[in-house]
C-alpha positions as CSV (number, residue, x, y, z in Angstrom):
1,M,-9.6,-39.1,-18.8
2,F,-9.8,-38.3,-15.0
3,N,-13.3,-38.8,-13.6
4,M,-14.2,-35.7,-11.7
5,A,-17.1,-37.7,-10.1
6,M,-14.6,-39.2,-7.7
7,T,-14.8,-36.0,-5.6
8,A,-18.0,-37.4,-4.3
9,Y,-15.9,-40.0,-2.4
10,L,-14.2,-37.5,-0.2
11,P,-14.0,-39.0,3.3
12,K,-16.4,-37.5,5.9
13,Q,-13.5,-36.6,8.1
14,L,-12.0,-34.4,5.4
15,T,-15.3,-32.7,4.7
16,G,-15.9,-32.0,8.3
17,A,-12.4,-30.6,8.8
18,L,-12.8,-28.2,5.9
19,L,-16.1,-27.0,7.2
20,L,-14.6,-26.4,10.6
21,A,-11.7,-24.6,9.1
22,G,-14.1,-22.3,7.2
23,V,-16.0,-21.5,10.5
24,L,-12.8,-20.7,12.4
25,S,-11.0,-18.8,9.6
26,G,-12.5,-15.6,10.9
27,C,-10.8,-15.9,14.3
28,T,-7.7,-14.0,15.0
29,M,-5.4,-13.4,18.0
30,A,-4.4,-9.9,16.9
31,P,-5.1,-7.1,19.4
32,T,-8.2,-5.0,18.7
33,Y,-7.0,-2.1,16.7
34,V,-7.6,1.3,18.3
35,R,-6.5,4.5,16.5
36,P,-4.0,6.5,18.7
37,E,-5.0,9.9,19.8
38,A,-3.7,12.7,17.6
39,P,-0.8,14.4,19.5
40,V,-1.6,17.9,18.3
41,A,-3.7,20.8,19.4
42,G,-7.4,21.0,18.4
43,S,-6.9,24.1,16.3
44,Y,-4.1,25.9,14.4
45,P,-2.2,28.8,16.0
46,A,-3.0,31.1,13.1
47,A,-6.3,31.9,11.5
48,A,-7.5,29.0,9.4
49,D,-10.4,30.6,7.5
50,G,-10.3,31.2,3.8
51,Q,-12.5,32.8,1.2
52,A,-12.3,30.0,-1.4
53,Q,-15.5,28.1,-2.0
54,L,-13.8,24.7,-2.1
55,E,-11.5,22.9,0.4
56,A,-8.1,21.7,-0.7
57,V,-9.1,18.1,-1.1
58,A,-12.0,19.0,-3.4
59,L,-10.2,21.7,-5.3
60,G,-8.7,20.1,-8.5
61,W,-5.2,21.0,-9.4
62,R,-6.3,22.5,-12.7
63,Q,-8.5,24.9,-10.8
64,F,-5.8,25.7,-8.3
65,F,-3.2,26.3,-11.1
66,P,-5.1,28.1,-13.9
67,D,-1.8,28.8,-15.7
68,Q,-2.0,26.7,-18.9
69,R,1.8,26.3,-19.2
70,L,1.9,25.0,-15.6
71,Q,-1.0,22.7,-16.2
72,A,0.8,21.1,-19.2
73,L,3.9,20.6,-17.1
74,I,1.9,18.9,-14.3
75,A,0.0,16.6,-16.7
76,S,3.3,15.6,-18.3
77,A,4.9,14.9,-14.9
78,L,2.0,12.7,-13.8
79,E,2.5,10.6,-16.9
80,N,6.3,10.5,-17.1
81,N,7.8,11.1,-13.7
82,R,9.9,8.1,-12.7
83,D,9.3,8.4,-9.0
84,L,5.6,8.3,-9.5
85,R,6.0,5.3,-11.8
86,T,8.0,3.6,-9.1
87,A,5.2,4.2,-6.6
88,A,2.7,2.7,-8.9
89,L,4.9,-0.4,-9.4
90,N,5.2,-0.7,-5.6
91,I,1.4,-1.0,-5.5
92,E,1.4,-3.8,-8.0
93,Q,4.2,-5.5,-6.0
94,A,2.2,-5.2,-2.8
95,R,-1.0,-6.4,-4.4
96,A,0.8,-9.5,-5.7
97,Q,2.2,-10.2,-2.3
98,Y,-1.2,-9.9,-0.8
99,D,-2.6,-12.3,-3.3
100,I,0.1,-14.8,-2.4
101,T,-0.6,-14.5,1.3
102,A,-4.4,-14.7,0.8
103,S,-4.0,-17.9,-1.2
104,D,-2.7,-19.7,2.0
105,A,-6.2,-19.4,3.5
106,L,-7.6,-21.8,0.8
107,P,-6.8,-25.4,0.1
108,H,-4.3,-26.0,-2.7
109,L,-5.4,-28.8,-5.0
110,N,-3.1,-30.6,-7.5
111,G,-4.0,-33.1,-10.1
112,N,-1.5,-35.8,-10.9
113,F,-0.9,-38.7,-13.1
114,S,2.1,-41.1,-12.7
115,R,3.5,-44.3,-14.2
116,T,5.9,-46.3,-12.0
117,R,8.0,-49.2,-13.2
118,G,10.3,-51.0,-10.8
119,R,11.9,-54.3,-9.8
120,T,11.2,-56.1,-6.6
121,A,14.0,-58.2,-5.0
122,A,13.6,-62.0,-5.1
123,D,13.8,-62.4,-1.3
124,Q,10.7,-60.2,-0.9
125,L,8.5,-62.4,-3.1
126,V,7.0,-65.8,-2.2
127,P,8.2,-67.8,-5.2
128,G,11.7,-66.4,-4.5
129,Q,12.1,-64.9,-8.0
130,A,12.6,-61.2,-8.8
131,A,9.8,-59.5,-10.6
132,V,9.5,-56.3,-12.6
133,G,6.1,-54.5,-12.4
134,T,4.3,-51.4,-13.6
135,A,1.8,-49.2,-11.7
136,Y,-0.4,-46.4,-12.9
137,S,-2.2,-43.8,-10.7
138,V,-4.2,-40.7,-11.2
139,G,-5.8,-38.5,-8.6
140,L,-6.5,-35.1,-6.9
141,N,-4.3,-34.2,-3.9
142,M,-4.6,-31.5,-1.3
143,T,-1.2,-30.8,0.3
144,S,-0.6,-29.5,3.8
145,F,-3.7,-27.3,4.2
146,E,-3.5,-25.5,7.5
147,L,-6.6,-25.3,9.6
148,D,-6.4,-21.8,10.9
149,F,-7.8,-22.4,14.4
150,F,-5.8,-19.6,16.0
151,G,-5.8,-17.1,13.1
152,R,-2.2,-17.2,12.1
153,V,-3.0,-17.2,8.4
154,R,-5.8,-14.7,8.8
155,S,-3.4,-12.3,10.7
156,L,-0.8,-12.6,8.0
157,K,-3.5,-11.9,5.4
158,D,-4.6,-8.8,7.3
159,A,-1.1,-7.6,7.6
160,A,-0.5,-8.0,3.8
161,L,-3.7,-6.2,3.0
162,A,-2.7,-3.3,5.2
163,S,0.7,-3.1,3.6
164,Y,-0.9,-3.1,0.2
165,L,-3.3,-0.3,1.2
166,A,-0.3,1.6,2.6
167,T,1.5,1.5,-0.8
168,E,-1.7,3.0,-2.5
169,E,-1.6,5.8,0.0
170,A,2.1,6.2,-0.6
171,R,1.4,6.6,-4.3
172,Q,-1.2,9.3,-3.6
173,S,1.2,11.1,-1.3
174,A,3.8,10.9,-4.1
175,Q,1.4,12.5,-6.5
176,I,0.6,15.4,-4.2
177,S,4.3,16.0,-3.6
178,L,5.1,15.8,-7.3
179,I,2.5,18.3,-8.3
180,S,3.7,20.8,-5.7
181,Q,7.3,20.2,-6.7
182,V,6.6,20.8,-10.3
183,A,4.7,24.0,-9.5
184,Q,7.4,25.3,-7.3
185,A,10.2,24.4,-9.7
186,Y,8.2,26.2,-12.5
187,L,7.9,29.3,-10.3
188,A,11.6,29.2,-9.5
189,E,12.4,29.0,-13.2
190,Q,10.1,31.9,-13.9
191,S,11.5,33.9,-11.0
192,F,15.1,33.5,-12.3
193,A,13.8,34.4,-15.8
194,E,12.3,37.6,-14.6
195,Q,15.3,38.5,-12.5
196,Q,17.5,37.8,-15.6
197,R,15.4,40.1,-17.7
198,L,15.6,42.7,-15.0
199,A,19.4,42.3,-14.9
200,Q,19.7,42.6,-18.6
201,Q,17.6,45.8,-18.6
202,T,19.6,47.2,-15.8
203,L,22.9,46.4,-17.6
204,D,21.7,48.1,-20.8
205,S,20.7,51.2,-18.8
206,R,23.9,51.3,-16.9
207,L,25.9,50.9,-20.1
208,D,24.2,54.0,-21.4
209,D,25.0,55.9,-18.2
210,Y,28.6,54.7,-18.4
211,Q,28.9,56.1,-22.0
212,R,27.6,59.5,-20.9
213,D,29.9,59.5,-17.8
214,K,32.9,58.6,-20.0
215,L,32.1,61.5,-22.3
216,R,31.9,63.8,-19.3
217,F,35.2,62.5,-18.1
218,D,36.8,62.9,-21.5
219,V,35.9,66.6,-21.6
220,G,36.9,67.1,-18.0
221,A,33.3,67.6,-16.7
222,S,33.7,64.8,-14.1
223,S,36.3,63.0,-12.1
224,E,37.8,59.6,-12.6
225,L,36.0,58.5,-9.4
226,D,32.7,59.3,-11.0
227,L,33.7,57.2,-14.0
228,R,34.8,54.3,-11.9
229,N,31.6,54.4,-9.8
230,S,29.6,54.1,-13.1
231,E,31.9,51.2,-14.2
232,T,31.2,49.5,-10.9
233,L,27.5,49.5,-11.6
234,V,28.0,48.0,-15.0
235,Q,30.2,45.2,-13.8
236,A,27.9,44.4,-10.9
237,A,25.0,44.1,-13.4
238,R,27.0,41.7,-15.5
239,V,27.9,39.6,-12.5
240,S,24.2,39.4,-11.6
241,L,23.2,38.6,-15.2
242,T,25.6,35.7,-15.5
243,T,24.7,34.3,-12.1
244,L,21.0,34.4,-12.9
245,A,21.6,32.8,-16.3
246,R,23.3,29.9,-14.5
247,Q,20.5,29.6,-11.9
248,R,17.8,29.7,-14.5
249,G,19.5,26.9,-16.5
250,Q,19.8,24.8,-13.4
251,A,16.1,25.5,-12.5
252,T,15.1,24.4,-16.0
253,N,17.1,21.1,-15.6
254,A,15.4,20.5,-12.3
255,L,12.0,21.1,-13.9
256,E,12.7,18.7,-16.7
257,L,13.7,16.0,-14.2
258,L,10.4,16.3,-12.5
259,V,8.4,16.4,-15.7
260,G,10.3,13.3,-16.9
261,K,11.1,14.5,-20.5
262,P,12.3,17.6,-22.3
263,L,9.9,20.5,-21.9
264,G,9.1,20.8,-25.7
265,E,6.4,23.1,-27.0
266,L,4.3,24.7,-24.2
267,P,1.9,27.6,-23.8
268,A,3.4,31.0,-23.2
269,P,4.4,31.6,-19.6
270,Q,2.8,34.1,-17.3
271,S,4.6,36.6,-15.1
272,L,4.6,36.0,-11.4
273,S,2.5,39.1,-10.9
274,D,-0.2,37.6,-13.2
275,E,-0.3,34.1,-11.7
276,Q,-3.8,33.4,-10.3
277,I,-3.0,30.5,-8.0
278,V,-5.6,30.2,-5.2
279,T,-4.1,31.7,-2.1
280,D,-7.1,31.7,0.3
281,I,-8.2,28.1,0.7
282,P,-9.7,27.3,4.2
283,A,-7.6,25.0,6.4
284,G,-10.3,23.5,8.6
285,L,-9.4,21.6,11.8
286,P,-6.3,19.5,12.5
287,S,-8.5,16.5,13.0
288,D,-9.4,16.7,9.3
289,L,-5.8,15.9,8.4
290,L,-6.3,12.3,9.5
291,T,-8.5,11.6,6.6
292,R,-7.3,14.2,4.1
293,R,-3.5,13.5,4.1
294,P,-2.5,10.2,2.4
295,D,0.8,10.1,4.2
296,I,-1.1,10.0,7.5
297,R,-3.4,7.3,6.1
298,E,-0.3,5.4,4.9
299,A,1.3,5.5,8.4
300,E,-2.0,4.2,9.9
301,Q,-2.1,1.3,7.5
302,Q,1.5,0.4,8.5
303,L,0.3,0.5,12.1
304,R,-2.6,-1.8,11.2
305,S,-0.2,-4.2,9.5
306,A,2.1,-4.2,12.6
307,N,-0.9,-4.9,14.8
308,A,-2.0,-7.8,12.7
309,N,1.5,-9.3,12.8
310,I,1.2,-9.5,16.6
311,G,-1.7,-11.9,16.0
312,A,0.4,-14.2,13.8
313,A,3.2,-14.1,16.4
314,R,0.8,-15.0,19.2
315,A,-0.7,-17.9,17.1
316,A,2.8,-19.4,16.8
317,F,2.6,-20.5,20.5
318,F,-0.3,-22.8,19.7
319,P,-0.5,-26.1,17.8
320,T,-0.6,-26.0,14.0
321,I,-3.0,-28.5,12.4
322,S,-2.6,-29.3,8.8
323,L,-4.3,-31.7,6.4
324,T,-2.9,-33.7,3.5
325,A,-5.4,-35.7,1.5
326,G,-5.9,-37.3,-1.8
327,I,-8.4,-39.3,-3.9
328,G,-7.8,-41.1,-7.2
329,N,-7.4,-44.4,-8.9
330,S,-4.5,-46.9,-9.0
331,S,-3.9,-49.9,-11.2
332,T,-1.1,-52.1,-12.5
333,S,-2.3,-51.5,-16.1
334,L,-3.4,-48.4,-17.8
335,G,-6.5,-50.0,-19.3
336,S,-8.0,-50.9,-15.9
337,L,-7.0,-47.6,-14.2
338,F,-10.7,-46.5,-13.9
339,S,-12.3,-49.9,-13.4
340,A,-14.2,-50.9,-10.4
341,G,-12.1,-51.5,-7.3
342,S,-9.3,-49.1,-8.4
343,R,-10.3,-46.1,-6.4
344,T,-8.0,-44.9,-3.6
345,W,-8.0,-42.2,-1.0
346,S,-5.8,-41.0,1.8
347,F,-6.4,-38.6,4.7
348,V,-3.4,-37.5,6.8
349,P,-4.1,-34.9,9.5
350,Q,-1.0,-33.6,11.3
351,L,-0.6,-31.7,14.5
352,T,2.6,-29.8,15.3
353,L,3.0,-28.6,18.8
354,P,5.9,-26.2,19.7
355,I,7.7,-27.6,22.7
356,F,11.2,-26.1,22.6
357,E,12.3,-23.6,20.0
358,G,15.0,-21.8,21.9
359,G,12.9,-18.7,22.7
360,R,12.2,-18.0,19.0
361,N,8.4,-17.6,19.3
362,R,8.7,-15.3,22.4
363,A,11.4,-13.2,20.6
364,N,9.1,-13.0,17.5
365,L,6.2,-11.8,19.6
366,S,8.4,-9.2,21.3
367,L,9.7,-8.1,17.9
368,S,6.2,-7.7,16.6
369,E,5.2,-5.6,19.6
370,I,8.2,-3.4,19.3
371,R,7.5,-2.9,15.6
372,K,3.9,-1.9,16.5
373,N,5.3,0.7,19.0
374,L,7.6,2.0,16.3
375,A,4.6,2.2,13.9
376,I,2.7,4.2,16.6
377,A,5.6,6.6,17.0
378,N,5.8,7.0,13.2
379,Y,2.1,7.6,12.9
380,E,2.1,10.3,15.6
381,K,5.2,12.0,14.2
382,T,3.5,12.0,10.7
383,I,0.5,13.8,12.3
384,Q,2.7,16.3,14.1
385,S,4.7,17.0,10.9
386,A,1.5,17.6,9.0
387,F,0.2,19.9,11.7
388,R,3.4,21.9,11.6
389,E,3.3,22.2,7.8
390,V,-0.2,23.6,7.8
391,A,0.5,25.9,10.8
392,D,3.7,27.2,9.1
393,A,1.8,27.9,5.9
394,L,-1.0,29.7,7.7
395,V,1.5,31.8,9.6
396,A,3.3,32.8,6.4
397,R,0.0,33.5,4.6
398,G,-0.9,35.9,7.3
399,T,2.2,38.0,6.7
400,L,3.2,37.5,3.0
401,E,0.4,39.7,1.7
402,D,1.6,42.6,3.9
403,Q,5.2,41.9,3.0
404,L,4.4,41.9,-0.7
405,A,2.5,45.2,-0.5
406,A,5.4,46.8,1.6
407,Q,8.0,45.5,-0.9
408,D,6.1,47.0,-3.8
409,A,5.8,50.3,-2.1
410,F,9.6,50.1,-1.3
411,V,10.4,49.6,-5.0
412,K,8.3,52.6,-6.0
413,A,10.1,54.7,-3.3
414,Q,13.5,53.5,-4.6
415,E,12.5,54.4,-8.1
416,Q,11.7,58.0,-7.1
417,R,15.0,58.1,-5.1
418,V,17.0,57.1,-8.2
419,K,15.3,59.8,-10.3
420,L,15.9,62.5,-7.8
421,T,19.5,61.4,-7.1
422,D,20.2,61.2,-10.8
423,L,18.8,64.7,-11.3
424,R,20.8,66.1,-8.4
425,Y,24.0,64.4,-9.8
426,K,23.5,66.0,-13.2
427,N,23.1,69.4,-11.6
428,G,26.3,68.8,-9.5
429,I,24.5,68.6,-6.2
430,A,24.8,64.9,-5.4
431,S,28.0,62.8,-5.8
432,S,28.5,59.8,-8.0
433,T,28.6,57.7,-4.8
434,D,25.0,58.8,-4.0
435,R,23.9,57.8,-7.4
436,L,25.7,54.4,-7.2
437,N,24.0,53.6,-3.8
438,A,20.6,54.6,-5.1
439,E,20.8,52.5,-8.3
440,R,22.2,49.5,-6.4
441,D,19.5,49.7,-3.8
442,L,16.8,49.9,-6.5
443,F,18.1,46.8,-8.3
444,S,18.2,44.9,-5.0
445,A,14.6,46.0,-4.2
446,Q,13.4,45.0,-7.6
447,Q,14.9,41.6,-7.3
448,A,13.4,41.2,-3.8
449,L,10.0,42.1,-5.1
450,I,10.2,39.2,-7.7
451,Q,11.4,36.9,-4.9
452,T,8.6,37.9,-2.6
453,R,6.0,37.2,-5.3
454,Q,7.5,33.8,-5.7
455,L,7.5,33.2,-2.0
456,R,3.8,34.2,-1.7
457,L,2.9,31.7,-4.5
458,N,5.1,29.0,-3.0
459,N,3.3,29.5,0.3
460,A,-0.1,28.9,-1.4
461,I,1.3,25.7,-2.9
462,D,2.6,24.6,0.5
463,L,-0.8,25.1,2.1
464,Y,-2.6,23.3,-0.7
465,R,-0.2,20.3,-0.5
466,S,-0.2,20.2,3.3
467,L,-4.0,20.1,3.3
468,G,-4.1,17.1,1.0
469,G,-4.8,18.9,-2.3
470,G,-3.6,17.6,-5.6
471,L,-5.3,14.2,-6.0
472,N,-8.2,15.4,-8.2
473,E,-7.7,17.0,-11.6
474,N,-10.8,19.1,-11.4
475,T,-14.1,19.5,-9.4
476,L,-16.1,17.3,-11.7
477,A,-13.6,14.5,-11.3
478,A,-13.8,14.9,-7.5
479,K,-17.6,14.5,-7.6
């Protein structure tokens, strides 16, 4: 059995080199990281105040979406969505890559046992006769351990760590995006469902009107033009009904794709007018986005990784010092392998100095610096995109409430217009064309009201997402 006590016989040179490597392992030639200034204004162009008690990052998605049907869909998507699963696997991949890179900062020790049998030529022996011999060896070897004097390994480790952290931020960003996509797909499906029911009700009502108009035509109380106008309303309602049925089916398919499985049994849906999605969360300041938005944090980690790679590229211009060492026992017989006088050791330091590499190191350094500049540009663009998303949502929030109120009043006015026009038509004062236009305008106004409700709720979701909301399930989990 291998005697571990032989580690006490490590040469002093090897011990000193390892200690020196440990002291210098904290050195790096990477530039000092400085976060770039945010290329956006210090405040949003629209009012950013809200009445909600919690900010978006602290407001759990179950509180933001009180609809139990929607909560069940989001929970299922977080468990089954393939894009989110891919993001989680990317984290595991980056973590494994970081572990591989970090291992290069430590010596790699290998135990070995070998038996060698060979023949020596006769002209190489004193008696002049060939000989066959056997040799045994056992030992502990350290192979090509790099003394990181100039921080090359440390820089590569820092770059791998930043890349790993960037993938974690990417997963959080994917979760926020998924929650908002599920919610908006659900609202789209509900919007088409409500418009489909409206179209069905409108078709039923127009069919009744058509039957009355046909009776009037049959007895000569109205013209064929009046009958054809009534028929036009019926066919228009049928076209809308079939169109909305197709759109609803496609919206359901899109929702199932996001959820990651068939919808199955769910709580009863709510109408868009009954949805209690929080619409008045405060936006804060643009500077808050730097810490709230995971996509911005991801871009910054990518910038840190590019910055660290510059250190590794700079270190390539300097000598590389590596150690190969071993301790063990060697003997011509297995029985005497651990006897006195069989101990062996080796210590092989190696220095590699780059003299001529055809400009490779300089090109690598230039490439690393360009990649850092690209990372800076990507980081700044990410901030600008986030600023615009919040600003757009705030601008829309300031007008959608008024638009919804105006649209609701418009529908009520159109309903009164239809009643009056229908009464005038029955009394022979208004024409069938007047009635056709009034009913067509009412149907369009009712559809627009449903769409405006959906737009208002989508705006609240956009603001919640753009402010970094959606990582916490509820307030207690956030605390």
